[in-house]
N, C-alpha and C positions, 0 to 999 in steps of 0.2 A: 142845223144838224150838229154843228160842232159843240153849241151850248149843251144839247142833250147828251152828247157823248161824255161831257165832263161831270154830269150829275151822278150821284149815288142813287141807290135803289129807292130810299125814302123820298128823295128829291124828284125823282123821275115820277113817282106816284102823285106828287103834288102838282104836276104839269099835265095831268090827263086832259084838260081842256084844250091846251095847246096841241097835244098830239092828235086829238080828234079834229081840230081845225086844220091840221096839215093833211090828214086823210081826206077830209071833206073837200080840200082845195083841188084834188085830183092832179096836183103837179107832180109830174112823174120824176122829177129831180129829188124831191123832198120825201116821196112816198115810201121808198125802200127804208129810210131811216124812221120814219113814222111807225111803219109795221114792227120794225126790230124793237124800237123803244116802247111800243105797246105791249110786246112780249115781255120786256123788262119789267113794265109796270105790273102785268098780271103775276108775274113771278114775286114781286115785292108783295102783292096781296095774297099770297099764296094760293093762287089759281093757275096750277101748272098746266092743266089741259088747255085752258084759254091762252096762256102763254105760248105754249107750243103752236097752237093754231095761227097765232099772228106771226110768229118766227117763220112758220111755213109759208105763209102768205108772202112775206119779204123775200124768202128764197125763190119760190115758184113764179111770183108775178114779175121779179126783177133779178134773174139769175146772174146778170152781169154787173150787178151793184157791188159796192164794197162791203155790203151788209149780208150778202148771201152766205159766205162762208160763216161769218159769226152767228147767223141764224140757224144753219145747220148744226153747229156745234152746240149751241144752246139747247135745240130740240133733242139731239142725242142724249144729252145730260138729263134733260127732263124725262125722256123716254126710259132710260136706265133707272131713274129713281122711282118710276111707276112700274117697274118690271115689264115693261114693253120692249123686251130685248130683240125680239124679231124685227120689229120696225126700226129699232135703233142700229142693228146690224146692216140693214138695207141703207139707212142714211149715212153710215160710215162708208159703205162702198162707194156710194155716190160722192161723198166728200173727197175721198182718195182719187176719184177720177177728175175732180175740179182743182186739185192740189197742183 
């Protein structure tokens, strides 16, 4: 997990195999990070909808993880860029509740 946190966008995209292996492991201690970094990878690949999907999985499946808040923040940013403002507003309210 820490290794992935240190990687930049291009480097995270180069580690897609590792991320998929992490998800396939079904290890609940590393899956929140894997979903979050899959989101980062898809952002790097300029696939914002897919990135948001993975960020939201990280948040909803593991709401108590350290990646939950970062995942919500990233999704809000994506939704704003896609002009999905109503959805972004809902997530911002949710973010305020967990702050």
